[in-house]
N, C-alpha and C positions, 0 to 999 in steps of 0.2 A: 573367526569372530570371537571364539572363546578367549583366545589370547588377548585380543584387543579389549574385550570387556574386563578381563582381570586387571589389565594395566589401568584402565579408566577408573575402576573401582578403587584401585590403590592410589588414586589422585595423580596418576601420571597423565601426560597429554599425548596426543598422537600427531604425527607430522601432517602437513597439508596433503601430501601424496597419499598417505594412509587414509585420511578422511575422505579424499576423493574416491579412493578404491572401494571403501565401504559402501558409499552411495551407488557406485557402479554395480557392485555385487547385489545390493538390495534390488536394483532395477532388473537384474537378471533372475531374481527369485531365488538367490543362493541361500538365503537365511529363512528360518521359520519365524512365525509371528512373535513367539516369546523372545527370541533373540533381538528382533527389531524393537519390541516394546522395551526391553531392558536397555538397549542402546539409547533410545530416546529418553528414558527415565534418568540415566546417568547425568545427562545434561540439564536436568531439572535440579539436580543436587549440587552441581558445581559449575563454575563459570566456563564459558567456551573461550578458547584462545584465538588470536588472530589467524594463526596457521590453520586451525581446524575450520574456522568459518570460511576462510578462503578456499580450502579444499572442497568443502561442501558446495560452495557457490560455483566453483569451476566445474564440478561434476554435473550439476543441474544445467548449467549453460551448455555444456558439451552434449548432454543427453536430450535437451529440449528440441522441439520441432520449431526451427526459427521461422519468422515471417518477415519478408523483406518489404519494409515501408520506408526505405532509405530516402525516397524522394521528398518525404515530408519531415520537417523539423519538429518532432513531437516531444511532448513531456508526459511522464507518468506521475500521477499523484497517488501515492500508496503508503499506507502505514503498515507496521509489522503486526498490528493487533496485539493481543496479549496484555493490554494494560489493565484489564479487568474493570473498566469504567462504564461499559455499556452505553456509550453515547449513541446518538443516531448516526446515520452514514455520512459523516462530515466530509471526508476526503472524496467520496463518490459524488456527492452533490457539488463539491468544489470543482470537481473535474468538468461537470457540465457548465458551471459558471465560467470556468477558464475557457472552455470551448466557445461559449457565448461571447467571450471577449476577443475572439478571433484567433485563438491559439489551438493548434492541433494536439489532440490528447490520445495517447495509446494507454488506456486504463487496464492495468493488470489486476485481476482480483480472483476471489475464490469464495466458496461457501464459508459461513462462520464456523469456526471450530471451538474457540474459547469464548465466543460471544453469541448472543441470540440471533444476530442477523448480519452476515457478511455482505460485501458489496454484490456478490453474485446472487445471493438470496433475494435482495430487494429489487435488483434489476430484472431478474427472471420473473418475479411476482408481477412486475409492472409491464411485462410484455417484450422485454429485450431478448432477442435470439442470440445464443452463443454459437459462434462459428469459427473454424480455423481456415476457412476459404479466403485466400489472399484477395481475390477480386471483390468479395463482399466487404472485407475489412477496408480496402482502398475506397470503395464506394461510400462506406460509412464515413470515412475521414473526409472525403471530398464534399459530401452533401451535408454532414452534420458536425464536422470538425472533431469527431470523436469516434473511436472504435473500442470495443470491449474485448479483452483477451482473457477468457475464462481459463484459469491456470490448468485444470485437468486436461483440457484439449491439447495443450502444448507441452505438458510434462507427463507423458505416458509412463515414464520411469517411476512415477510416484504412486502407481496404482496399488502397489503392495503396502504402501505406508498409509494411504488415505483412510482405510477402515480402522486402522489402529489409532490414528490421530483422533478419529471421531469417537471411538470407544473411550479413549483416555479423557477427551474433553477438556484438556488443559493446554496451556501454551507449551510448545516444544521448540527446539532450535529451528524447525521449519518456519515458524513465525518470523524468525530473524532473517530467513533467506528470501521470503516472498518478494519483497521489493527489489532485490538484487538480481532476480532471474527473469525479468520481462523478456519474452521471446522476440520482441521487436527491437531489442537493444536501443531504446530511445536515447537521443543525444542529451536530453535534459531530464532531470529527475528531482522531484520533491518527495522526500522520504521522512515519515514520522517513525520514531523508535520509542520503545517502552521503558528505557533506562538510560542513565548517563553513561554507564559502562558500555552499553551497546552504541551509544552516540560516538564514543571514543573509537570503538572498533570500526564502525562504519566510516568515520572520518578518515581513518588510516587507509582502509581499502579503497575508498573513493578517490583519495589523493592520487592513487596509482592507476587511475583510469583517465580517459579523455572526455569524461562526462562533465557537463555543466550541472551542478547540483546544489541543493539546499537540504540539510538534514536537521530535523527538529526533535526536541524533547521538551515537553512542558515540565517544569520542576516539581509540580505536584503529581506527576506520574502519567500524564496523557501522552499518546503517541501522535500528537498533532498540536497546533496552536489552539489551546482550549479557552483562552481569555479568562480563565479562572485564577490567573496569576502570571508569573513570568515564564517565558519559554526560551530555551537556548537554541540558537540557530548557528550552524556551521556551514559555510559555503566555500567555493573555490578560493576565495581570497581572504576571508576573515571569519571571526566568531563574534556573535553579538547576542544580547538579551533583548527579547521583544516583549513588551508589556501592553496591556489594553490601551494605555495612554498613547502609544505609537499611532493608534487609529482614532484617537480622540474619543474613546468610549469608556464606559464604566466596566469594572471587573465583574465577571459573571459568577453566579453561584453554580455549583455542580448540578443541581436539580434542573437548571435552565437548559442544559444540553443533554439531558438524559434521553435515551432513545426508546424507552419502553421495553417490554420483555417479549415482543413478538414481531414477526415479519410484517404483519398487518399494521402495527403501530408505527414501525419504521417507515413503511411505504407511505402512510398518511402524512408523516412529517415531510418526507421527500417531496411529495406532490404539493403540499402546502407551500413549502419554500419556493419551488419553481413557479407556483401560481401567484407569488407575491403575497401569500397569506401566512407566511411563517412569522413566528414571534420575533421581536427585535433581537433577542439573544441568539436565536437560531440563525437569522440572517447574518448577524455580525460575525459569528464564529465561522460560518461557511465562507463569507467574503474575506475574512482574515487569512484563511488557508489558501483560497484562490489568489489572493493578493501576493502571497509569497511565491506561488507558482508563476504568476504573470511576471513578477519582477525578476524571477530566476531566468526566464526565457528572454525577456525584453531588456534586461539590464537597467531597469528603472527603479526608483525607490519604492518601498513597500506601501507608502501612503498613496502614491499615484496608482499602484496596483489595486489598492483597496477601492478607490473611486471607480476604476474600470470594472471591478467585480460587482460593485453596487449597481452600476449602470447595466451590466449584463442581466441582472435579475429584473431591474425596473423596466428595461426595454423589452423584456420577455425573450431576449435572444437565447438565454440559457434554456428556457422552456422550449424554444423552437428547436434547439439542438437535440433535446431529449425526444420531443414528439417525432422529429424526422427519423431518429434512430429506431424508434418503435415502429414507425411506418415501414422503414426498410426491412424490419424484422419479419413482416407479415408474409 
């Protein structure tokens, strides 16, 4: 590790095989906490290369406990986090709205590290049980169109890193990896990233997979369609800019999609939106993200996806998916 740290501190990069080996060694407990913290810190000071990111991703996919949900054509809606915006749980809510529109969702998530409330925080608070039992996950998919894959249950290799990430409390390259290491290996993915540079890296890595994907970055810094301005979207066939006018709605202010600074506040917004009591801004931003997920799976235009998402909330199908999942959790 000392040799690799010296190279990284000298602005050199490491190969994808070396990057992979470092994570394998971390998983075996070969390094002390100071070495791991230093390794994470280096990547806050300099950009990550495609080779390094690929190596880290390959290690985590190899080390994860895979879950076989092949029979279902699922999508994961997942952001990298780390955008520092403290929105409410938009992609998690959009996951239930997508499920309510009849699409199977394998939602990969974790506790918040650089934000007040990650997807796992809000779901656990509202009564969703985390499990790695395949039968339970299949039952969840069959009955509620969605199952939740809580990252620590499937990535035991990361137990040496989790406490250090918590103590650092800032985004690390593990934020970049989260969406790429879903243990169900879903065929479809909608991924939000916190920078244009990461959008470029993701686009390159996803081109070389057999996934059906949409990758988003809002130009004012969000890792999702924020409707506070334009967002760049890259998918299997093209790149495009998406603006609020695509959905026939007004541009939002940043305040309108703020999530509050506690799990309780986030949970209240979550329940309000599913109950049909969300603000217009909250509903629109959730539906815009669900729309992209729906259009990614179904191959329809995003405007039609938006109508399906709105209907999912209005008909209470999104809420039904959520309450069924909570019931199954008991």
